[in-house]
Biopython code that builds the backbone (N, CA, C, O; Angstrom):
import numpy as np
from Bio.PDB.StructureBuilder import StructureBuilder

atoms = [
    (1, "MET", "N", (-21.859, 2.554, -13.267)),
    (1, "MET", "CA", (-20.493, 1.913, -13.112)),
    (1, "MET", "C", (-20.681, 0.822, -12.103)),
    (1, "MET", "O", (-21.203, 1.123, -11.030)),
    (2, "THR", "N", (-20.330, -0.346, -12.320)),
    (2, "THR", "CA", (-20.338, -1.363, -11.330)),
    (2, "THR", "C", (-19.142, -1.512, -10.681)),
    (2, "THR", "O", (-18.076, -1.093, -11.133)),
    (3, "LEU", "N", (-19.283, -2.144, -9.543)),
    (3, "LEU", "CA", (-17.882, -2.325, -8.616)),
    (3, "LEU", "C", (-16.874, -2.958, -9.518)),
    (3, "LEU", "O", (-15.695, -2.632, -9.381)),
    (4, "ALA", "N", (-17.268, -3.958, -10.559)),
    (4, "ALA", "CA", (-16.181, -4.635, -11.284)),
    (4, "ALA", "C", (-15.631, -3.358, -12.214)),
    (4, "ALA", "O", (-14.413, -3.198, -12.293)),
    (5, "ASP", "N", (-16.403, -2.582, -12.815)),
    (5, "ASP", "CA", (-15.711, -1.463, -13.256)),
    (5, "ASP", "C", (-14.722, -0.564, -12.738)),
    (5, "ASP", "O", (-13.752, -0.141, -13.367)),
    (6, "ALA", "N", (-15.104, -0.231, -11.252)),
    (6, "ALA", "CA", (-14.557, 0.526, -10.487)),
    (6, "ALA", "C", (-13.055, 0.013, -10.290)),
    (6, "ALA", "O", (-12.032, 0.692, -10.383)),
    (7, "ASP", "N", (-13.186, -1.552, -9.951)),
    (7, "ASP", "CA", (-12.152, -2.243, -9.841)),
    (7, "ASP", "C", (-10.936, -2.213, -10.622)),
    (7, "ASP", "O", (-9.774, -2.373, -10.248)),
    (8, "ASN", "N", (-11.450, -1.958, -11.886)),
    (8, "ASN", "CA", (-10.351, -2.151, -13.214)),
    (8, "ASN", "C", (-10.171, -0.843, -13.817)),
    (8, "ASN", "O", (-9.633, -0.733, -14.919)),
    (9, "ASP", "N", (-10.608, 0.192, -13.131)),
    (9, "ASP", "CA", (-10.543, 1.684, -13.562)),
    (9, "ASP", "C", (-8.803, 2.098, -13.789)),
    (9, "ASP", "O", (-8.368, 3.011, -14.491)),
    (10, "TRP", "N", (-8.092, 1.219, -13.046)),
    (10, "TRP", "CA", (-6.527, 1.410, -12.971)),
    (10, "TRP", "C", (-6.116, 0.948, -14.504)),
    (10, "TRP", "O", (-5.281, 1.617, -15.113)),
    (11, "ARG", "N", (-6.683, -0.138, -15.072)),
    (11, "ARG", "CA", (-6.168, -0.286, -16.329)),
    (11, "ARG", "C", (-6.139, 0.614, -17.355)),
    (11, "ARG", "O", (-5.277, 0.654, -18.233)),
    (12, "ASP", "N", (-7.303, 1.504, -17.216)),
    (12, "ASP", "CA", (-7.314, 2.634, -18.472)),
    (12, "ASP", "C", (-6.169, 3.686, -18.129)),
    (12, "ASP", "O", (-5.938, 4.578, -18.945)),
    (13, "GLN", "N", (-5.469, 3.608, -16.979)),
    (13, "GLN", "CA", (-4.401, 4.643, -16.606)),
    (13, "GLN", "C", (-3.057, 3.790, -16.951)),
    (13, "GLN", "O", (-2.005, 4.427, -16.900)),
    (14, "SER", "N", (-2.998, 2.635, -17.240)),
    (14, "SER", "CA", (-1.655, 1.934, -17.094)),
    (14, "SER", "C", (-0.806, 2.272, -18.287)),
    (14, "SER", "O", (-1.230, 2.444, -19.430)),
    (15, "ALA", "N", (0.509, 2.350, -17.866)),
    (15, "ALA", "CA", (1.272, 2.565, -19.042)),
    (15, "ALA", "C", (1.406, 1.585, -20.047)),
    (15, "ALA", "O", (2.032, 1.886, -21.063)),
    (16, "CYS", "N", (0.823, 0.240, -19.903)),
    (16, "CYS", "CA", (1.237, -0.860, -20.805)),
    (16, "CYS", "C", (-0.283, -0.769, -21.753)),
    (16, "CYS", "O", (-0.340, -1.611, -22.649)),
    (17, "ARG", "N", (-1.317, 0.031, -21.648)),
    (17, "ARG", "CA", (-2.481, -0.180, -22.181)),
    (17, "ARG", "C", (-2.095, 0.033, -23.782)),
    (17, "ARG", "O", (-2.844, -0.696, -24.433)),
    (18, "ASP", "N", (-1.479, 0.537, -24.375)),
    (18, "ASP", "CA", (-1.008, 0.675, -25.612)),
    (18, "ASP", "C", (0.116, -0.180, -26.265)),
    (18, "ASP", "O", (0.471, -0.079, -27.439)),
    (19, "THR", "N", (0.640, -1.063, -25.311)),
    (19, "THR", "CA", (1.679, -1.685, -25.618)),
    (19, "THR", "C", (1.413, -3.197, -25.913)),
    (19, "THR", "O", (0.609, -3.778, -25.183)),
    (20, "ASP", "N", (1.951, -3.798, -26.804)),
    (20, "ASP", "CA", (1.678, -5.246, -27.147)),
    (20, "ASP", "C", (1.830, -6.131, -25.885)),
    (20, "ASP", "O", (2.857, -6.152, -25.207)),
    (21, "PRO", "N", (0.681, -6.886, -25.622)),
    (21, "PRO", "CA", (0.651, -7.677, -24.507)),
    (21, "PRO", "C", (1.690, -8.624, -24.640)),
    (21, "PRO", "O", (2.169, -8.902, -23.541)),
    (22, "ASP", "N", (2.177, -9.181, -25.521)),
    (22, "ASP", "CA", (3.175, -10.285, -25.647)),
    (22, "ASP", "C", (4.288, -9.879, -24.928)),
    (22, "ASP", "O", (4.803, -10.681, -24.149)),
    (23, "LEU", "N", (4.800, -8.622, -25.079)),
    (23, "LEU", "CA", (5.902, -8.114, -24.165)),
    (23, "LEU", "C", (5.723, -8.517, -22.690)),
    (23, "LEU", "O", (6.767, -8.850, -22.129)),
    (24, "PHE", "N", (4.671, -8.546, -22.007)),
    (24, "PHE", "CA", (4.513, -8.964, -20.742)),
    (24, "PHE", "C", (4.436, -10.468, -20.433)),
    (24, "PHE", "O", (4.294, -10.895, -19.288)),
    (25, "PHE", "N", (4.537, -11.236, -21.511)),
    (25, "PHE", "CA", (4.382, -12.755, -21.301)),
    (25, "PHE", "C", (5.481, -13.544, -22.048)),
    (25, "PHE", "O", (5.351, -14.285, -23.023)),
    (26, "PRO", "N", (6.683, -13.183, -21.304)),
    (26, "PRO", "CA", (7.869, -13.704, -22.160)),
    (26, "PRO", "C", (7.758, -15.565, -21.897)),
    (26, "PRO", "O", (7.222, -16.151, -20.957)),
    (27, "VAL", "N", (8.423, -16.104, -23.009)),
    (27, "VAL", "CA", (8.482, -17.553, -22.840)),
    (27, "VAL", "C", (9.859, -17.979, -22.225)),
    (27, "VAL", "O", (10.874, -17.926, -22.921)),
    (28, "GLY", "N", (9.894, -18.376, -20.998)),
    (28, "GLY", "CA", (10.915, -18.840, -20.273)),
    (28, "GLY", "C", (11.533, -17.497, -19.555)),
    (28, "GLY", "O", (11.000, -16.387, -19.583)),
    (29, "THR", "N", (12.847, -17.852, -18.864)),
    (29, "THR", "CA", (13.376, -16.995, -18.098)),
    (29, "THR", "C", (15.004, -16.819, -18.188)),
    (29, "THR", "O", (15.744, -16.332, -17.334)),
    (30, "THR", "N", (15.342, -17.354, -19.459)),
    (30, "THR", "CA", (16.607, -17.160, -19.799)),
    (30, "THR", "C", (16.832, -16.706, -21.245)),
    (30, "THR", "O", (15.899, -16.552, -22.033)),
    (31, "GLY", "N", (17.918, -16.532, -21.504)),
    (31, "GLY", "CA", (18.174, -16.066, -22.931)),
    (31, "GLY", "C", (17.481, -14.790, -23.453)),
    (31, "GLY", "O", (17.682, -13.769, -22.796)),
    (32, "PRO", "N", (16.741, -14.713, -24.475)),
    (32, "PRO", "CA", (16.200, -13.498, -25.015)),
    (32, "PRO", "C", (14.943, -13.140, -23.987)),
    (32, "PRO", "O", (14.485, -11.997, -23.987)),
    (33, "ALA", "N", (14.455, -14.076, -23.190)),
    (33, "ALA", "CA", (13.337, -13.861, -22.257)),
    (33, "ALA", "C", (13.743, -12.923, -21.349)),
    (33, "ALA", "O", (12.913, -12.165, -20.846)),
    (34, "ILE", "N", (14.831, -12.870, -21.086)),
    (34, "ILE", "CA", (15.670, -11.638, -19.744)),
    (34, "ILE", "C", (15.524, -10.676, -20.365)),
    (34, "ILE", "O", (14.690, -9.970, -19.797)),
    (35, "GLU", "N", (15.934, -10.173, -21.375)),
    (35, "GLU", "CA", (15.620, -8.910, -22.177)),
    (35, "GLU", "C", (14.161, -8.519, -22.298)),
    (35, "GLU", "O", (13.810, -7.384, -21.975)),
    (36, "GLN", "N", (13.352, -9.357, -22.720)),
    (36, "GLN", "CA", (11.690, -9.244, -22.707)),
    (36, "GLN", "C", (11.403, -8.823, -21.216)),
    (36, "GLN", "O", (10.851, -7.743, -21.009)),
    (37, "ILE", "N", (11.787, -9.701, -20.103)),
    (37, "ILE", "CA", (11.386, -9.219, -18.882)),
    (37, "ILE", "C", (11.783, -7.924, -18.557)),
    (37, "ILE", "O", (10.971, -7.144, -18.058)),
    (38, "ASP", "N", (13.003, -7.585, -18.794)),
    (38, "ASP", "CA", (13.652, -6.223, -18.373)),
    (38, "ASP", "C", (12.737, -5.024, -19.321)),
    (38, "ASP", "O", (12.279, -4.044, -18.735)),
    (39, "ASN", "N", (12.577, -5.162, -20.457)),
    (39, "ASN", "CA", (11.808, -4.338, -21.327)),
    (39, "ASN", "C", (10.463, -4.103, -20.593)),
    (39, "ASN", "O", (10.147, -2.974, -20.217)),
    (40, "ALA", "N", (9.759, -5.077, -20.415)),
    (40, "ALA", "CA", (8.560, -5.111, -19.685)),
    (40, "ALA", "C", (8.581, -4.378, -18.359)),
    (40, "ALA", "O", (7.784, -3.459, -18.172)),
    (41, "LYS", "N", (9.437, -4.731, -17.447)),
    (41, "LYS", "CA", (9.681, -4.218, -16.418)),
    (41, "LYS", "C", (9.871, -2.572, -16.468)),
    (41, "LYS", "O", (9.322, -1.709, -15.783)),
    (42, "ALA", "N", (10.785, -2.459, -17.458)),
    (42, "ALA", "CA", (10.956, -0.723, -17.791)),
    (42, "ALA", "C", (9.568, 0.049, -18.189)),
    (42, "ALA", "O", (9.420, 1.264, -18.060)),
    (43, "VAL", "N", (8.622, -0.808, -18.671)),
    (43, "VAL", "CA", (7.299, -0.011, -19.002)),
    (43, "VAL", "C", (6.789, 0.083, -17.690)),
    (43, "VAL", "O", (6.568, 1.233, -17.309)),
    (44, "CYS", "N", (6.508, -0.979, -16.782)),
    (44, "CYS", "CA", (5.977, -0.908, -15.315)),
    (44, "CYS", "C", (6.717, 0.188, -14.614)),
    (44, "CYS", "O", (6.054, 0.879, -13.841)),
    (45, "GLY", "N", (7.934, 0.441, -14.758)),
    (45, "GLY", "CA", (8.684, 1.503, -13.995)),
    (45, "GLY", "C", (8.221, 2.859, -14.298)),
    (45, "GLY", "O", (8.359, 3.760, -13.472)),
    (46, "GLN", "N", (7.668, 3.053, -15.464)),
    (46, "GLN", "CA", (7.083, 4.424, -15.713)),
    (46, "GLN", "C", (5.524, 4.604, -15.567)),
    (46, "GLN", "O", (4.894, 5.553, -16.035)),
    (47, "CYS", "N", (4.963, 3.490, -14.808)),
    (47, "CYS", "CA", (3.414, 3.361, -14.792)),
    (47, "CYS", "C", (2.986, 4.037, -13.226)),
    (47, "CYS", "O", (3.541, 3.739, -12.169)),
    (48, "ASP", "N", (2.023, 4.873, -13.368)),
    (48, "ASP", "CA", (1.163, 5.474, -12.269)),
    (48, "ASP", "C", (0.589, 4.521, -11.728)),
    (48, "ASP", "O", (0.444, 4.773, -10.532)),
    (49, "VAL", "N", (0.171, 3.513, -12.013)),
    (49, "VAL", "CA", (-0.754, 2.434, -11.471)),
    (49, "VAL", "C", (-0.201, 1.130, -11.362)),
    (49, "VAL", "O", (-0.828, 0.078, -11.489)),
    (50, "ARG", "N", (1.336, 1.293, -11.055)),
    (50, "ARG", "CA", (1.926, -0.093, -10.778)),
    (50, "ARG", "C", (1.487, -0.732, -9.446)),
    (50, "ARG", "O", (1.481, -1.962, -9.400)),
    (51, "GLN", "N", (1.151, -0.092, -8.453)),
    (51, "GLN", "CA", (0.714, -0.896, -7.144)),
    (51, "GLN", "C", (-0.684, -1.473, -7.399)),
    (51, "GLN", "O", (-0.910, -2.644, -7.095)),
    (52, "PRO", "N", (-1.604, -0.717, -7.930)),
    (52, "PRO", "CA", (-2.850, -1.387, -8.103)),
    (52, "PRO", "C", (-2.759, -2.774, -8.981)),
    (52, "PRO", "O", (-3.395, -3.785, -8.685)),
    (53, "CYS", "N", (-1.986, -2.684, -9.960)),
    (53, "CYS", "CA", (-1.791, -3.626, -11.022)),
    (53, "CYS", "C", (-1.018, -4.853, -10.164)),
    (53, "CYS", "O", (-1.233, -6.007, -10.537)),
    (54, "LEU", "N", (-0.264, -4.657, -9.202)),
    (54, "LEU", "CA", (0.343, -5.571, -8.627)),
    (54, "LEU", "C", (-0.684, -6.331, -7.524)),
    (54, "LEU", "O", (-0.829, -7.549, -7.415)),
    (55, "GLU", "N", (-1.316, -5.343, -6.782)),
    (55, "GLU", "CA", (-2.340, -5.998, -6.048)),
    (55, "GLU", "C", (-3.191, -6.819, -6.660)),
    (55, "GLU", "O", (-3.503, -7.878, -6.116)),
    (56, "PHE", "N", (-3.743, -6.427, -7.996)),
    (56, "PHE", "CA", (-4.656, -7.268, -8.717)),
    (56, "PHE", "C", (-3.980, -8.696, -8.992)),
    (56, "PHE", "O", (-4.449, -9.794, -8.693)),
    (57, "ALA", "N", (-2.805, -8.426, -9.612)),
    (57, "ALA", "CA", (-2.003, -9.917, -9.675)),
    (57, "ALA", "C", (-1.979, -10.798, -8.517)),
    (57, "ALA", "O", (-2.247, -11.988, -8.682)),
    (58, "LEU", "N", (-1.620, -10.244, -7.096)),
    (58, "LEU", "CA", (-1.637, -10.914, -6.067)),
    (58, "LEU", "C", (-2.920, -11.552, -5.573)),
    (58, "LEU", "O", (-3.051, -12.751, -5.328)),
    (59, "THR", "N", (-3.989, -10.483, -5.438)),
    (59, "THR", "CA", (-5.132, -11.033, -5.167)),
    (59, "THR", "C", (-5.829, -11.973, -6.104)),
    (59, "THR", "O", (-6.468, -12.858, -5.535)),
    (60, "SER", "N", (-5.850, -11.980, -7.589)),
    (60, "SER", "CA", (-6.569, -12.882, -8.364)),
    (60, "SER", "C", (-5.373, -14.016, -8.855)),
    (60, "SER", "O", (-5.554, -14.792, -9.793)),
    (61, "ASN", "N", (-4.335, -13.967, -8.178)),
    (61, "ASN", "CA", (-3.216, -15.284, -8.264)),
    (61, "ASN", "C", (-2.902, -15.280, -9.617)),
    (61, "ASN", "O", (-2.939, -16.424, -10.070)),
    (62, "GLN", "N", (-2.566, -14.311, -10.555)),
    (62, "GLN", "CA", (-1.908, -14.394, -11.657)),
    (62, "GLN", "C", (-0.535, -15.014, -11.795)),
    (62, "GLN", "O", (0.467, -14.420, -11.396)),
    (63, "ASP", "N", (-0.492, -16.086, -12.302)),
    (63, "ASP", "CA", (0.627, -17.063, -12.225)),
    (63, "ASP", "C", (1.692, -16.773, -13.394)),
    (63, "ASP", "O", (2.770, -17.367, -13.382)),
    (64, "SER", "N", (1.404, -15.936, -14.311)),
    (64, "SER", "CA", (2.163, -15.876, -15.376)),
    (64, "SER", "C", (2.174, -14.418, -16.013)),
    (64, "SER", "O", (1.196, -13.672, -15.966)),
    (65, "GLY", "N", (3.400, -14.091, -16.620)),
    (65, "GLY", "CA", (3.578, -12.718, -17.001)),
    (65, "GLY", "C", (4.100, -11.674, -16.018)),
    (65, "GLY", "O", (4.185, -11.817, -14.799)),
    (66, "ILE", "N", (4.490, -10.428, -16.851)),
    (66, "ILE", "CA", (4.955, -9.209, -15.826)),
    (66, "ILE", "C", (3.760, -8.524, -15.285)),
    (66, "ILE", "O", (2.999, -7.976, -16.082)),
    (67, "TRP", "N", (3.476, -8.491, -13.833)),
    (67, "TRP", "CA", (2.388, -7.444, -13.451)),
    (67, "TRP", "C", (2.997, -6.752, -12.300)),
    (67, "TRP", "O", (3.722, -7.191, -11.407)),
    (68, "GLY", "N", (2.472, -5.405, -12.556)),
    (68, "GLY", "CA", (3.228, -4.393, -11.520)),
    (68, "GLY", "C", (4.483, -4.467, -11.414)),
    (68, "GLY", "O", (4.875, -4.298, -10.260)),
    (69, "GLY", "N", (5.423, -4.690, -12.319)),
    (69, "GLY", "CA", (6.834, -4.722, -12.292)),
    (69, "GLY", "C", (7.478, -5.855, -11.756)),
    (69, "GLY", "O", (8.669, -5.831, -11.444)),
    (70, "THR", "N", (6.631, -7.020, -11.611)),
    (70, "THR", "CA", (7.151, -7.966, -10.933)),
    (70, "THR", "C", (6.924, -9.221, -11.853)),
    (70, "THR", "O", (5.902, -9.457, -12.497)),
    (71, "SER", "N", (8.169, -10.049, -11.790)),
    (71, "SER", "CA", (7.812, -11.475, -12.388)),
    (71, "SER", "C", (6.963, -12.507, -11.683)),
    (71, "SER", "O", (6.355, -12.327, -10.628)),
    (72, "GLU", "N", (7.000, -13.539, -12.357)),
    (72, "GLU", "CA", (6.274, -14.648, -11.887)),
    (72, "GLU", "C", (6.649, -15.090, -10.519)),
    (72, "GLU", "O", (5.899, -15.204, -9.550)),
    (73, "GLU", "N", (8.055, -15.345, -10.595)),
    (73, "GLU", "CA", (8.701, -15.881, -9.275)),
    (73, "GLU", "C", (8.875, -14.684, -8.236)),
    (73, "GLU", "O", (8.973, -14.974, -7.044)),
    (74, "GLU", "N", (8.914, -13.488, -8.597)),
    (74, "GLU", "CA", (9.030, -12.452, -7.600)),
    (74, "GLU", "C", (7.525, -12.491, -6.836)),
    (74, "GLU", "O", (7.413, -12.383, -5.614)),
    (75, "ARG", "N", (6.269, -12.682, -7.855)),
    (75, "ARG", "CA", (5.065, -12.675, -7.248)),
    (75, "ARG", "C", (4.733, -13.663, -6.413)),
    (75, "ARG", "O", (3.958, -13.577, -5.460)),
    (76, "ARG", "N", (5.511, -14.897, -6.890)),
    (76, "ARG", "CA", (5.198, -16.050, -5.856)),
    (76, "ARG", "C", (5.541, -15.833, -4.473)),
    (76, "ARG", "O", (4.758, -16.099, -3.560)),
    (77, "LYS", "N", (6.858, -15.287, -4.273)),
    (77, "LYS", "CA", (7.215, -14.900, -3.269)),
    (77, "LYS", "C", (6.652, -13.878, -2.288)),
    (77, "LYS", "O", (6.683, -13.976, -1.061)),
    (78, "LEU", "N", (6.089, -12.798, -3.067)),
    (78, "LEU", "CA", (5.329, -11.751, -2.388)),
    (78, "LEU", "C", (4.070, -12.318, -2.012)),
    (78, "LEU", "O", (3.589, -11.900, -0.958)),
    (79, "ARG", "N", (3.258, -13.428, -2.835)),
    (79, "ARG", "CA", (2.102, -13.873, -2.377)),
    (79, "ARG", "C", (2.312, -14.667, -1.037)),
    (79, "ARG", "O", (1.527, -14.617, -0.091)),
    (80, "ARG", "N", (3.399, -15.361, -1.072)),
    (80, "ARG", "CA", (3.732, -16.062, 0.344)),
    (80, "ARG", "C", (3.607, -15.329, 1.456)),
    (80, "ARG", "O", (3.116, -15.737, 2.508)),
    (81, "GLN", "N", (4.070, -14.173, 1.240)),
    (81, "GLN", "CA", (4.491, -13.400, 2.249)),
    (81, "GLN", "C", (3.127, -12.719, 2.676)),
    (81, "GLN", "O", (2.866, -12.524, 3.864)),
    (82, "TRP", "N", (2.414, -12.426, 1.819)),
    (82, "TRP", "CA", (1.022, -11.732, 1.861)),
    (82, "TRP", "C", (0.059, -12.704, 2.774)),
    (82, "TRP", "O", (-0.506, -12.299, 3.790)),
    (83, "LEU", "N", (-0.045, -14.041, 2.267)),
    (83, "LEU", "CA", (-0.882, -14.912, 2.778)),
    (83, "LEU", "C", (-0.416, -15.166, 4.072)),
    (83, "LEU", "O", (-1.274, -15.143, 4.954)),
    (84, "ALA", "N", (0.843, -15.424, 4.424)),
    (84, "ALA", "CA", (1.431, -15.608, 5.977)),
    (84, "ALA", "C", (1.081, -14.374, 6.786)),
    (84, "ALA", "O", (0.864, -14.579, 7.980)),
    (85, "ALA", "N", (0.994, -13.189, 6.365)),
    (85, "ALA", "CA", (0.761, -11.975, 7.071)),
    (85, "ALA", "C", (-0.878, -12.093, 7.215)),
    (85, "ALA", "O", (-1.401, -11.575, 8.201)),
    (86, "ARG", "N", (-1.535, -12.644, 6.425)),
    (86, "ARG", "CA", (-2.927, -12.632, 6.471)),
    (86, "ARG", "C", (-3.290, -13.680, 7.789)),
    (86, "ARG", "O", (-4.041, -13.333, 8.701)),
    (87, "ARG", "N", (-2.720, -14.826, 7.732)),
    (87, "ARG", "CA", (-2.958, -15.907, 8.567)),
    (87, "ARG", "C", (-2.373, -15.328, 9.966)),
    (87, "ARG", "O", (-2.992, -15.678, 10.971)),
    (88, "ARG", "N", (-1.335, -14.547, 10.128)),
    (88, "ARG", "CA", (-1.040, -13.938, 11.205)),
    (88, "ARG", "C", (-2.069, -13.097, 11.994)),
    (88, "ARG", "O", (-2.327, -13.109, 13.198)),
    (89, "ALA", "N", (-2.591, -12.356, 10.974)),
    (89, "ALA", "CA", (-3.397, -11.458, 11.439)),
    (89, "ALA", "C", (-4.980, -11.717, 11.908)),
    (89, "ALA", "O", (-5.770, -10.899, 12.377)),
    (90, "SER", "N", (-5.171, -13.140, 11.620)),
    (90, "SER", "CA", (-6.431, -13.627, 11.810)),
    (90, "SER", "C", (-6.486, -14.588, 12.986)),
    (90, "SER", "O", (-7.551, -15.121, 13.298)),
]
sb = StructureBuilder()
sb.init_structure("model")
sb.init_model(0)
sb.init_chain("A")
sb.init_seg("    ")
for serial, (resi, resn, name, xyz) in enumerate(atoms, 1):
    if name == "N":
        sb.init_residue(resn, " ", resi, " ")
    sb.init_atom(name, np.array(xyz, "f"), 0.0, 1.0, " ", f" {name:<3s}", serial, name[0])
structure = sb.get_structure()
């Protein structure tokens, strides 16, 4: 097993592993997309590896889709906070 394999082990345990990936990539943020976002977040809400998924999305700068139960906008805010905390710590 390589380091990359170990880093991705959480994906094998994800609640979304057997779900259509399109659910997690809504087009837009209004109308039908709102229900799609809610449905994707509901899958994330039942997931045991939600935190590693979110950490992956933040560290790899995933700028689209639902990751770790967060929307694109929510992750942008979290990423700004995370980067600010890293700057303060250095």
